[in-house]
Structure formats: structure tokens, C-alpha cells
DRENFI-360422 format. One record per residue: residue number from 1; residue in one letter; x, y, z of N, C-alpha, C, O in turn. Coordinates in Angstrom, 1 decimal, padded with zeros to 4 digits. Example, Ala and Ser with C-alpha at 12.3 -4.5 7.8 and 13.67 -1.06 7.14 Angstrom:
REM residues 2
PT  num  residu  nc1  nc2  nc3  cac1  cac2  cac3  cc1  cc2  cc3  oc1  oc2  oc3
PT  1  A  013.2  -005.7  007.8  012.3  -004.5  007.8  013.2  -003.3  007.8  014.2  -003.3  008.5
PT  2  S  012.8  -002.2  007.1  013.7  -001.1  007.1  012.9  000.0  007.9  013.4  001.1  008.0
This chain:
REM residues 203
PT  num  residu  nc1  nc2  nc3  cac1  cac2  cac3  cc1  cc2  cc3  oc1  oc2  oc3
PT  1  M  095.7  070.0  030.7  096.9  069.3  031.1  096.6  068.2  032.1  095.8  068.4  033.0
PT  2  D  097.1  067.0  031.9  096.9  065.9  032.8  097.7  066.0  034.1  099.0  065.9  034.0
PT  3  D  097.1  066.2  035.2  097.8  066.3  036.5  098.1  065.0  037.2  098.7  065.0  038.3
PT  4  T  097.6  063.8  036.6  097.8  062.5  037.2  099.3  062.2  037.4  100.1  062.4  036.4
PT  5  I  099.6  061.7  038.6  101.0  061.3  038.8  101.2  059.9  038.6  100.5  059.1  039.2
PT  6  H  102.0  059.5  037.7  102.3  058.1  037.4  103.5  057.6  038.1  104.6  058.1  037.9
PT  7  V  103.3  056.6  039.0  104.4  056.1  039.7  105.0  054.9  039.0  104.2  053.9  038.8
PT  8  P  106.2  054.9  038.6  106.8  053.8  037.9  106.9  052.6  038.8  107.3  052.6  040.0
PT  9  V  106.6  051.4  038.2  106.7  050.1  038.9  108.0  049.5  038.6  108.3  049.3  037.5
PT  10  S  108.7  049.3  039.7  110.1  048.7  039.5  110.0  047.2  039.1  109.0  046.6  039.4
PT  11  E  111.0  046.7  038.5  111.0  045.2  038.2  110.9  044.4  039.5  110.3  043.3  039.4
PT  12  G  111.5  044.9  040.6  111.4  044.2  041.8  110.0  044.0  042.3  109.5  043.0  042.8
PT  13  N  109.2  045.1  042.2  107.8  045.1  042.6  107.0  044.1  041.7  106.1  043.4  042.2
PT  14  K  107.3  044.1  040.4  106.6  043.2  039.5  106.8  041.8  039.9  105.9  041.0  039.9
PT  15  Q  108.1  041.5  040.2  108.4  040.1  040.6  107.7  039.7  041.9  107.3  038.6  042.1
PT  16  K  107.7  040.7  042.8  107.0  040.5  044.1  105.6  040.2  044.0  105.0  039.2  044.6
PT  17  N  104.9  041.0  043.1  103.5  040.7  042.9  103.2  039.4  042.2  102.3  038.6  042.6
PT  18  N  104.0  039.1  041.2  103.9  037.8  040.5  104.1  036.6  041.5  103.4  035.6  041.5
PT  19  G  105.1  036.8  042.4  105.4  035.7  043.4  104.2  035.6  044.4  103.9  034.4  044.7
PT  20  S  103.6  036.7  044.8  102.4  036.5  045.7  101.3  035.8  045.0  100.6  035.0  045.7
PT  21  A  101.0  036.1  043.8  100.0  035.5  043.0  100.2  034.0  042.9  099.3  033.2  043.0
PT  22  T  101.5  033.6  042.7  101.8  032.2  042.6  101.5  031.5  043.9  101.0  030.3  043.9
PT  23  V  101.9  032.1  045.0  101.7  031.5  046.3  100.2  031.3  046.6  099.8  030.2  047.1
PT  24  W  099.4  032.3  046.2  097.9  032.1  046.4  097.4  031.0  045.6  096.5  030.2  046.1
PT  25  V  097.8  030.9  044.4  097.3  029.8  043.5  097.7  028.4  044.1  096.9  027.5  044.1
PT  26  I  098.9  028.3  044.6  099.4  027.0  045.2  098.6  026.7  046.4  098.2  025.6  046.6
PT  27  A  098.3  027.8  047.3  097.5  027.6  048.5  096.1  027.1  048.2  095.6  026.2  048.8
PT  28  I  095.5  027.7  047.1  094.1  027.3  046.8  094.1  025.8  046.3  093.2  025.1  046.6
PT  29  L  095.1  025.4  045.5  095.2  024.1  045.0  095.4  023.1  046.1  094.8  022.0  046.1
PT  30  V  096.2  023.4  047.1  096.4  022.5  048.2  095.2  022.3  049.1  094.8  021.2  049.4
PT  31  V  094.4  023.5  049.3  093.2  023.4  050.1  092.2  022.5  049.3  091.5  021.7  049.9
PT  32  A  092.1  022.7  048.0  091.1  021.9  047.2  091.5  020.4  047.2  090.6  019.6  047.3
PT  33  A  092.8  020.1  047.2  093.2  018.7  047.2  092.9  018.1  048.6  092.4  016.9  048.6
PT  34  L  093.1  018.8  049.7  092.8  018.3  051.0  091.3  018.1  051.2  090.9  017.1  051.7
PT  35  G  090.5  019.0  050.6  089.1  018.9  050.7  088.6  017.6  050.0  087.7  016.9  050.5
PT  36  Y  089.2  017.4  048.8  088.8  016.2  048.1  089.2  014.9  048.8  088.4  013.9  048.8
PT  37  L  090.4  014.9  049.4  090.8  013.7  050.2  089.9  013.4  051.4  089.5  012.3  051.7
PT  38  V  089.5  014.5  052.1  088.6  014.3  053.2  087.2  013.8  052.8  086.7  012.9  053.4
PT  39  F  086.7  014.4  051.7  085.4  013.9  051.1  085.5  012.5  050.7  084.5  011.7  051.0
PT  40  K  086.6  012.1  050.1  086.7  010.7  049.6  086.8  009.7  050.8  086.2  008.6  050.8
PT  41  Q  087.5  010.1  051.8  087.7  009.2  053.0  086.3  009.1  053.7  086.0  008.0  054.2
PT  42  A  085.6  010.2  053.8  084.3  010.1  054.5  083.3  009.2  053.8  082.6  008.4  054.4
PT  43  N  083.3  009.2  052.4  082.5  008.3  051.7  082.9  006.9  051.8  082.1  006.0  051.9
PT  44  R  084.2  006.7  051.9  084.7  005.3  052.0  084.4  004.7  053.3  084.0  003.5  053.4
PT  45  S  084.4  005.5  054.4  084.1  005.0  055.7  082.6  004.6  055.9  082.3  003.8  056.7
PT  46  T  081.7  005.2  055.1  080.3  004.9  055.2  079.8  003.9  054.2  078.7  003.4  054.3
PT  47  A  080.6  003.5  053.2  080.2  002.5  052.2  080.2  001.1  052.8  081.1  000.8  053.6
PT  48  P  079.2  000.2  052.5  079.2  -001.1  053.0  080.3  -001.9  052.5  080.7  -001.8  051.3
PT  49  T  080.9  -002.8  053.3  081.9  -003.7  052.9  081.5  -005.1  053.2  080.5  -005.3  053.9
PT  50  V  082.2  -006.1  052.7  081.9  -007.5  053.0  082.1  -007.7  054.5  083.1  -007.3  055.0
PT  51  G  081.1  -008.2  055.1  081.1  -008.3  056.5  080.2  -007.3  057.2  080.1  -007.3  058.4
PT  52  Q  079.6  -006.4  056.4  078.7  -005.4  056.9  077.4  -005.5  056.2  077.4  -005.9  055.0
PT  53  Q  076.4  -005.0  056.8  075.1  -004.9  056.1  075.1  -003.8  055.1  075.8  -002.8  055.3
PT  54  A  074.3  -004.0  054.0  074.2  -002.9  053.0  073.3  -001.8  053.6  073.3  -000.7  053.1
PT  55  G  072.5  -002.2  054.6  071.6  -001.2  055.3  072.4  -000.4  056.3  073.6  -000.4  056.3
PT  56  P  071.6  000.4  057.1  072.3  001.4  058.0  073.0  000.7  059.1  074.0  001.2  059.7
PT  57  E  072.6  -000.5  059.6  073.2  -001.2  060.7  073.3  -002.7  060.4  072.5  -003.3  059.6
PT  58  M  074.3  -003.4  061.0  074.3  -004.8  061.0  073.2  -005.4  061.8  072.7  -004.7  062.8
PT  59  T  072.7  -006.6  061.5  071.7  -007.2  062.3  072.3  -007.6  063.6  073.5  -007.7  063.7
PT  60  E  071.5  -007.8  064.6  072.0  -008.2  066.0  072.7  -009.6  065.9  073.8  -009.7  066.5
PT  61  M  072.2  -010.5  065.0  072.9  -011.8  064.9  074.3  -011.6  064.2  075.2  -012.2  064.6
PT  62  E  074.3  -010.7  063.3  075.6  -010.4  062.6  076.7  -009.9  063.6  077.8  -010.3  063.6
PT  63  K  076.2  -009.0  064.5  077.1  -008.4  065.5  077.6  -009.5  066.4  078.8  -009.6  066.7
PT  64  S  076.7  -010.4  066.8  077.1  -011.5  067.7  078.1  -012.5  067.0  079.0  -012.9  067.6
PT  65  M  077.8  -012.8  065.7  078.7  -013.7  065.0  080.0  -013.1  064.7  081.0  -013.9  064.7
PT  66  V  080.1  -011.8  064.5  081.4  -011.2  064.3  082.3  -011.3  065.6  083.5  -011.6  065.5
PT  67  D  081.7  -011.2  066.7  082.4  -011.2  068.0  082.7  -012.7  068.4  083.7  -012.9  069.1
PT  68  A  081.9  -013.6  068.0  082.1  -015.0  068.5  083.1  -015.8  067.6  083.3  -015.4  066.4
PT  69  G  083.7  -016.8  068.1  084.5  -017.7  067.3  083.7  -018.7  066.7  082.5  -019.0  067.0
PT  70  V  084.3  -019.4  065.7  083.6  -020.4  064.9  084.0  -021.8  065.5  085.2  -022.1  065.6
PT  71  T  083.0  -022.6  065.8  083.3  -024.0  066.3  083.7  -024.9  065.1  082.9  -025.0  064.1
PT  72  D  084.8  -025.6  065.3  085.2  -026.6  064.2  084.5  -027.9  064.5  084.8  -028.6  065.5
PT  73  D  083.6  -028.3  063.7  082.8  -029.5  063.9  083.6  -030.7  063.4  083.7  -031.1  062.2
PT  74  A  084.3  -031.4  064.3  085.1  -032.5  064.0  084.3  -033.7  063.6  084.9  -034.7  063.0
PT  75  S  083.0  -033.7  063.9  082.1  -034.8  063.5  081.4  -034.7  062.2  080.6  -035.5  061.8
PT  76  A  081.8  -033.6  061.4  081.2  -033.4  060.1  081.5  -034.5  059.1  082.6  -035.0  059.2
PT  77  I  080.6  -034.8  058.3  080.8  -035.8  057.2  080.7  -035.1  055.9  079.7  -034.4  055.6
PT  78  D  081.6  -035.4  055.0  081.6  -034.8  053.7  080.3  -035.3  052.9  080.1  -036.5  052.8
PT  79  V  079.6  -034.3  052.4  078.4  -034.7  051.7  078.7  -034.9  050.2  079.3  -034.1  049.5
PT  80  Q  078.3  -036.1  049.7  078.5  -036.4  048.3  077.4  -035.9  047.5  076.2  -035.8  047.9
PT  81  T  077.7  -035.5  046.3  076.6  -034.9  045.4  075.5  -035.9  045.2  074.3  -035.5  045.1
PT  82  A  075.8  -037.2  045.1  074.8  -038.2  044.9  073.8  -038.3  046.0  072.7  -038.9  045.9
PT  83  W  074.2  -037.7  047.2  073.3  -037.8  048.4  072.2  -036.7  048.4  071.3  -036.8  049.2
PT  84  L  072.4  -035.7  047.6  071.6  -034.4  047.7  070.1  -034.7  047.5  069.3  -034.1  048.1
PT  85  D  069.8  -035.6  046.6  068.4  -035.9  046.3  067.8  -036.6  047.6  066.6  -036.4  047.9
PT  86  N  068.6  -037.4  048.3  068.1  -038.0  049.6  067.8  -036.9  050.6  066.8  -036.9  051.4
PT  87  F  068.7  -035.9  050.7  068.5  -034.8  051.6  067.2  -034.1  051.3  066.4  -033.7  052.2
PT  88  K  066.9  -033.9  050.0  065.7  -033.1  049.6  064.4  -033.9  050.0  063.4  -033.3  050.2
PT  89  S  064.5  -035.2  050.0  063.3  -036.0  050.2  062.9  -036.3  051.7  061.9  -036.8  052.0
PT  90  I  063.8  -035.9  052.6  063.5  -036.1  054.0  062.4  -035.2  054.5  062.3  -034.1  054.2
PT  91  D  061.5  -035.8  055.4  060.4  -035.0  056.0  061.0  -034.5  057.3  060.9  -035.1  058.4
PT  92  Y  061.5  -033.3  057.3  062.3  -032.7  058.4  061.4  -032.3  059.5  060.2  -031.8  059.3
PT  93  T  061.9  -032.5  060.8  061.1  -032.0  062.0  061.3  -030.5  062.2  060.3  -029.9  062.7
PT  94  Y  062.4  -030.0  061.9  062.7  -028.6  062.1  062.8  -027.9  060.7  063.5  -028.3  059.9
PT  95  R  061.9  -026.8  060.6  061.9  -026.1  059.3  061.7  -024.6  059.6  061.2  -024.2  060.6
PT  96  G  062.2  -023.8  058.7  062.1  -022.3  058.8  062.2  -021.6  057.5  062.9  -022.1  056.6
PT  97  Q  061.6  -020.4  057.4  061.7  -019.6  056.2  062.9  -018.6  056.4  063.2  -018.2  057.5
PT  98  L  063.6  -018.3  055.4  064.8  -017.4  055.4  064.4  -016.1  054.8  063.9  -016.1  053.6
PT  99  A  064.7  -015.0  055.5  064.4  -013.7  055.0  065.7  -013.0  054.6  066.7  -013.1  055.2
PT  100  D  065.6  -012.2  053.5  066.7  -011.4  053.0  067.0  -010.2  054.0  066.1  -009.4  054.3
PT  101  V  068.2  -010.1  054.5  068.6  -009.0  055.4  069.6  -008.1  054.8  070.2  -007.3  055.5
PT  102  A  069.8  -008.2  053.5  070.8  -007.5  052.8  070.3  -006.5  051.8  071.0  -005.9  051.0
PT  103  G  068.9  -006.3  051.8  068.3  -005.3  050.9  067.9  -005.9  049.6  067.5  -005.1  048.7
PT  104  G  068.0  -007.2  049.4  067.7  -007.8  048.1  066.3  -008.5  048.2  065.6  -008.2  049.1
PT  105  N  066.1  -009.3  047.2  064.8  -010.1  047.2  065.0  -011.6  047.2  064.1  -012.3  046.7
PT  106  A  066.1  -012.0  047.7  066.4  -013.4  047.9  065.5  -014.0  049.0  065.1  -013.3  049.9
PT  107  S  065.3  -015.3  048.9  064.6  -016.0  050.0  065.1  -017.4  050.0  065.9  -017.9  049.3
PT  108  G  064.5  -018.2  051.0  064.9  -019.6  051.1  064.2  -020.3  052.2  063.5  -019.7  053.0
PT  109  T  064.5  -021.6  052.3  064.0  -022.4  053.4  065.2  -023.2  054.0  066.1  -023.6  053.2
PT  110  A  065.1  -023.5  055.3  066.2  -024.3  055.9  065.4  -025.4  056.7  064.5  -025.1  057.4
PT  111  S  066.0  -026.6  056.7  065.4  -027.7  057.4  066.4  -028.6  058.1  067.6  -028.7  057.5
PT  112  A  066.1  -029.2  059.2  067.1  -030.0  059.9  066.4  -031.1  060.7  065.2  -031.0  061.1
PT  113  D  067.2  -032.2  060.8  066.6  -033.3  061.6  067.8  -034.3  061.9  068.9  -034.2  061.3
PT  114  V  067.5  -035.2  062.8  068.5  -036.3  063.0  067.9  -037.6  062.4  066.8  -038.1  062.8
PT  115  V  068.6  -038.1  061.4  068.2  -039.3  060.7  069.2  -040.4  060.8  070.4  -040.2  060.4
PT  116  D  068.8  -041.6  061.2  069.8  -042.7  061.4  071.0  -042.3  062.2  072.1  -042.7  061.9
PT  117  G  070.8  -041.4  063.2  071.9  -041.1  064.2  072.7  -039.9  063.7  073.7  -039.5  064.3
PT  118  A  072.4  -039.4  062.5  073.2  -038.3  061.9  072.4  -037.0  061.7  071.2  -037.1  061.3
PT  119  Y  073.0  -035.9  062.1  072.3  -034.6  061.9  072.4  -034.2  060.4  073.4  -034.2  059.8
PT  120  H  071.2  -033.9  059.9  071.0  -033.5  058.5  070.5  -032.1  058.4  069.6  -031.7  059.1
PT  121  L  071.1  -031.2  057.6  070.6  -029.9  057.4  070.5  -029.7  055.8  071.5  -030.0  055.1
PT  122  Y  069.4  -029.1  055.4  069.2  -028.9  054.0  068.6  -027.5  053.8  067.5  -027.3  054.4
PT  123  A  069.2  -026.6  053.1  068.7  -025.3  052.8  068.7  -025.1  051.3  069.6  -025.4  050.6
PT  124  S  067.6  -024.5  050.8  067.6  -024.1  049.4  067.2  -022.7  049.3  066.5  -022.1  050.1
PT  125  F  067.6  -022.0  048.1  067.5  -020.6  048.0  066.9  -020.2  046.7  067.0  -020.9  045.7
PT  126  A  066.2  -019.1  046.6  065.6  -018.5  045.4  066.0  -017.1  045.2  066.2  -016.4  046.2
PT  127  N  066.2  -016.7  044.0  066.6  -015.3  043.6  067.9  -014.8  044.3  068.0  -013.7  044.6
PT  128  L  068.8  -015.8  044.4  070.1  -015.5  045.0  071.0  -015.1  043.9  071.3  -015.8  043.0
PT  129  P  071.5  -013.8  044.0  072.4  -013.4  042.9  073.7  -014.2  042.8  074.2  -014.6  043.9
PT  130  A  074.2  -014.4  041.7  075.5  -015.1  041.5  076.6  -014.3  042.2  076.7  -013.1  041.9
PT  131  P  077.4  -014.9  043.0  078.5  -014.1  043.6  079.5  -013.7  042.6  079.8  -014.3  041.6
PT  132  E  080.1  -012.5  042.8  081.2  -012.0  042.0  082.4  -012.9  042.1  082.5  -013.6  043.1
PT  133  D  083.4  -012.7  041.2  084.6  -013.4  041.3  085.3  -013.1  042.6  085.4  -012.0  043.0
PT  134  G  085.8  -014.2  043.2  086.5  -014.0  044.5  085.6  -014.1  045.7  086.0  -013.8  046.8
PT  135  Y  084.3  -014.4  045.5  083.3  -014.5  046.6  082.6  -015.8  046.5  082.5  -016.4  045.4
PT  136  F  082.0  -016.3  047.6  081.2  -017.5  047.6  080.2  -017.4  048.8  080.4  -016.6  049.7
PT  137  Y  079.1  -018.2  048.7  078.1  -018.2  049.7  078.4  -019.4  050.7  078.9  -020.4  050.3
PT  138  E  078.2  -019.1  052.0  078.4  -020.1  053.0  077.3  -020.1  054.0  076.7  -019.1  054.4
PT  139  G  076.9  -021.3  054.5  075.9  -021.5  055.4  076.4  -021.6  056.9  077.5  -022.0  057.1
PT  140  W  075.5  -021.2  057.8  075.9  -021.3  059.2  074.7  -021.7  060.1  073.6  -021.3  059.7
PT  141  V  074.9  -022.5  061.1  073.8  -022.7  062.1  074.3  -022.2  063.4  075.5  -022.3  063.8
PT  142  V  073.4  -021.5  064.2  073.8  -020.8  065.4  072.9  -021.3  066.5  071.7  -021.4  066.4
PT  143  R  073.6  -021.5  067.7  072.9  -021.7  068.9  073.0  -020.4  069.7  074.1  -019.9  069.9
PT  144  K  071.9  -019.9  070.2  071.9  -018.5  070.8  072.4  -018.6  072.2  072.9  -017.6  072.7
PT  145  S  072.1  -019.7  073.0  072.5  -019.7  074.4  072.8  -021.2  074.8  071.9  -022.0  074.7
PT  146  P  074.0  -021.5  075.2  075.2  -020.6  075.1  075.6  -020.4  073.6  075.4  -021.3  072.8
PT  147  F  076.1  -019.2  073.3  076.2  -018.9  071.9  077.3  -019.7  071.2  078.4  -019.9  071.7
PT  148  D  076.9  -020.3  070.0  077.9  -021.1  069.3  077.5  -021.0  067.8  076.4  -021.0  067.4
PT  149  V  078.6  -021.0  067.0  078.4  -020.9  065.5  079.2  -022.0  064.8  080.3  -022.3  065.1
PT  150  V  078.5  -022.7  063.9  079.1  -023.8  063.2  078.8  -023.6  061.7  077.7  -023.3  061.3
PT  151  S  079.9  -023.7  060.9  079.7  -023.5  059.5  079.1  -024.8  058.9  079.6  -025.9  059.2
PT  152  T  078.2  -024.6  058.0  077.6  -025.7  057.3  078.1  -025.8  055.8  077.5  -026.5  055.0
PT  153  G  079.2  -025.1  055.6  079.9  -025.3  054.3  079.4  -024.4  053.2  078.5  -023.5  053.3
PT  154  V  080.1  -024.5  052.1  079.9  -023.7  050.9  078.6  -024.1  050.1  078.3  -025.3  050.0
PT  155  V  077.9  -023.2  049.7  076.6  -023.4  048.9  077.0  -024.0  047.6  078.0  -023.7  047.0
PT  156  T  076.2  -024.9  047.1  076.4  -025.6  045.8  075.2  -025.5  044.9  074.1  -025.2  045.3
PT  157  E  075.4  -025.8  043.6  074.3  -025.9  042.6  074.0  -027.3  042.4  074.9  -028.2  042.2
PT  158  H  072.7  -027.6  042.5  072.3  -029.0  042.2  070.9  -029.0  041.6  069.9  -028.5  042.1
PT  159  S  070.8  -029.6  040.4  069.5  -029.8  039.7  068.8  -028.4  039.6  067.7  -028.2  039.9
PT  160  T  069.6  -027.4  039.1  069.1  -026.0  038.8  068.7  -025.3  040.1  068.1  -024.2  040.1
PT  161  Q  069.1  -025.9  041.3  068.8  -025.2  042.5  070.1  -024.9  043.3  071.1  -025.6  043.1
PT  162  T  070.1  -023.8  044.0  071.2  -023.4  044.9  070.9  -023.9  046.3  069.9  -023.6  046.9
PT  163  V  071.8  -024.8  046.8  071.5  -025.5  048.1  072.7  -025.5  049.0  073.8  -025.3  048.6
PT  164  N  072.4  -025.8  050.3  073.4  -026.0  051.3  073.0  -027.2  052.0  072.1  -027.2  052.8
PT  165  A  073.8  -028.3  051.9  073.5  -029.6  052.6  074.7  -029.8  053.6  075.9  -029.6  053.2
PT  166  Y  074.3  -030.3  054.7  075.3  -030.6  055.8  075.0  -031.8  056.6  073.8  -032.1  056.8
PT  167  L  076.0  -032.6  056.9  075.8  -033.8  057.6  076.9  -033.9  058.7  078.0  -033.6  058.5
PT  168  S  076.4  -034.3  059.9  077.3  -034.4  061.1  076.9  -035.6  062.0  075.7  -035.9  062.1
PT  169  R  077.9  -036.2  062.6  077.6  -037.2  063.7  077.2  -036.5  065.0  076.7  -037.2  065.9
PT  170  E  077.4  -035.2  065.1  076.9  -034.5  066.3  075.5  -033.9  066.1  075.2  -033.4  065.0
PT  171  N  074.7  -034.1  067.1  073.3  -033.5  067.0  073.4  -032.0  067.2  073.7  -031.5  068.3
PT  172  L  073.1  -031.3  066.2  073.1  -029.8  066.2  071.7  -029.2  066.2  071.5  -028.0  065.8
PT  173  L  070.7  -030.0  066.6  069.3  -029.5  066.5  069.1  -028.3  067.4  068.1  -027.5  067.3
PT  174  D  069.9  -028.1  068.4  069.8  -026.9  069.3  070.4  -025.7  068.6  070.2  -024.6  069.2
PT  175  H  071.0  -025.8  067.5  071.4  -024.7  066.7  070.3  -024.3  065.7  070.3  -024.7  064.6
PT  176  T  069.3  -023.6  066.2  068.1  -023.4  065.5  068.0  -022.1  064.6  067.0  -021.8  064.1
PT  177  F  069.1  -021.4  064.5  069.1  -020.2  063.7  070.1  -020.4  062.5  071.2  -020.8  062.7
PT  178  Y  069.5  -020.2  061.3  070.3  -020.4  060.1  070.7  -019.0  059.5  069.9  -018.1  059.4
PT  179  V  072.0  -018.9  059.0  072.4  -017.7  058.4  073.2  -018.1  057.1  073.9  -019.1  057.0
PT  180  L  072.9  -017.3  056.0  073.7  -017.5  054.8  074.5  -016.2  054.6  073.9  -015.1  054.7
PT  181  T  075.8  -016.4  054.4  076.7  -015.2  054.3  077.3  -015.2  052.9  077.5  -016.2  052.2
PT  182  L  077.8  -014.0  052.5  078.6  -013.8  051.3  080.0  -013.6  051.7  080.3  -012.6  052.4
PT  183  E  080.9  -014.6  051.4  082.3  -014.6  051.9  083.3  -014.2  050.8  083.2  -014.7  049.7
PT  184  P  084.3  -013.4  051.2  085.5  -013.2  050.3  086.4  -014.4  050.4  086.6  -015.0  051.5
PT  185  D  086.9  -014.8  049.3  087.8  -016.0  049.3  089.2  -015.6  049.7  090.2  -015.5  048.9
PT  186  D  089.3  -015.3  051.0  090.6  -014.7  051.6  091.2  -015.6  052.6  092.2  -015.3  053.3
PT  187  G  090.6  -016.8  052.8  091.1  -017.8  053.8  090.7  -017.5  055.2  091.1  -018.2  056.2
PT  188  N  089.9  -016.4  055.5  089.4  -016.1  056.8  088.2  -016.9  057.1  087.2  -016.8  056.4
PT  189  P  088.2  -017.8  058.2  087.1  -018.6  058.5  085.9  -017.9  059.1  084.8  -018.5  059.3
PT  190  A  086.1  -016.7  059.6  085.0  -016.0  060.3  083.9  -015.6  059.3  084.1  -015.3  058.1
PT  191  P  082.6  -015.6  059.8  081.5  -015.2  059.0  081.6  -013.7  058.5  082.1  -012.9  059.2
PT  192  A  081.1  -013.5  057.3  081.2  -012.1  056.7  079.8  -011.6  056.6  079.0  -011.7  057.5
PT  193  G  079.5  -010.9  055.4  078.2  -010.2  055.3  077.0  -011.1  055.2  076.9  -012.1  054.4
PT  194  H  076.0  -010.9  056.0  074.8  -011.7  056.1  073.9  -011.4  054.9  073.6  -010.2  054.6
PT  195  V  073.3  -012.4  054.3  072.4  -012.3  053.2  071.0  -012.8  053.6  070.0  -012.0  053.4
PT  196  L  070.9  -013.9  054.2  069.6  -014.5  054.6  069.7  -015.0  056.1  070.8  -015.4  056.5
PT  197  E  068.6  -014.8  056.8  068.6  -015.3  058.2  067.2  -015.9  058.4  066.2  -015.5  057.8
PT  198  G  067.1  -016.9  059.3  065.8  -017.4  059.7  065.9  -018.4  060.8  067.0  -019.0  061.0
PT  199  T  064.8  -018.6  061.5  064.8  -019.6  062.7  064.1  -020.9  062.3  063.1  -020.9  061.6
PT  200  L  064.7  -022.0  062.7  064.2  -023.3  062.4  063.3  -023.7  063.6  063.7  -023.6  064.8
PT  201  V  062.0  -024.0  063.3  061.1  -024.3  064.4  060.6  -025.7  064.3  060.4  -026.2  063.2
PT  202  Q  060.5  -026.4  065.4  060.0  -027.8  065.4  058.6  -027.8  065.0  057.7  -027.1  065.5
PT  203  Q  058.3  -028.7  064.0  056.9  -028.8  063.5  056.1  -029.8  064.2  054.9  -030.0  063.9
């Protein structure tokens, strides 16, 4: 004879148990969703953005340029495409090699001088990736003390070369540090992510 006592489960207890299981499932789903959002936000905060280095830290020059304002060169002269060959042929007094600071293998040279009373700057680049839609490359010359930043304009293509040519009635030879940045086309005049940097040295 089976002496086991069977306790009948009421409909109320069944509903209570089902309700508890549902609450646990919802709680687990909420915790999982919150965990995913925290993980996604953490990854987003560490990903490089335009205006930041692809490496672990921005360069010292990039930090300085982010904090500084950009000087508007009222003496700048619009460079005509027909003049670019003349820029290339000048025997510049100040020259420097440009090194990739963004983790790529781009390189370049920058040169500057005052010719016929006008400041000339000419930079050319190699292995520079084509910018994505909505971005462009821009050049800058920097004077470290007192700190000053002047834009040398948007990079252009000329005779199968990527170049940055700049002309001004103001002598900027004391701006001996050259920077190439990758800029978002958002109307913000401030420098963004650094790609190439280098010092122009008097020869």
C-alpha cells in the first residue's frame, strides 16, 4: 500500500507559481539589457573619434591645438592652380619631414620661405588615404611660443600629387611646426584629428 500523502495544488497556487516565474524571466531580461547598454557605452567612450588620435593618447601638439584658438590670416592670398608648379620649383630655406602620428604609413615634406615679399608654404604627401565622404584634409602651421595656429587651407590634388600650398603677405616663418589634419565637413574651424606632423628647419 502506498502511504505517500499527495497534497492537492490549488489553482491559486498554480497561478502564483506561474506569476513568480514570469517575474524572474522579466528581471533576467532587464539585467541582460542593462549589461549590454553599459558594455556598448564603455566601448563607445574608448573608440577614437575625429579630433582624437587613433592611438592611446593625443599628441602634445594636438592637445595644445585643441585648446588654442585659430588665427584668421587676413593677409592670405588665394592660390591659383596655375601657380602650383611655381611653388614646387622654389628652393625653400625652411624644410622638414612629416611623420605619420595616426598609426598609418603616410609621409610628407613641408617647405616654407619668403619670396618677393610673400610667405610661401608648400607641402606634399605620399600614401595618404583618400578621405571618406564628408571629410577633408587641412594643413596648419604652428608657432609654439607664443602659441599660434594658422590654417593653410584644404589639401588639393595636382599632377597626381596631394599637396597643400599657401600664400600670405604676412611672414609666418616663425610658425615652424606643420600639421595635417583630417577634418569633418561640419563648419567647425577648429583643428580635428592629426595625421602628419613635422618641424620645418632652416637649411
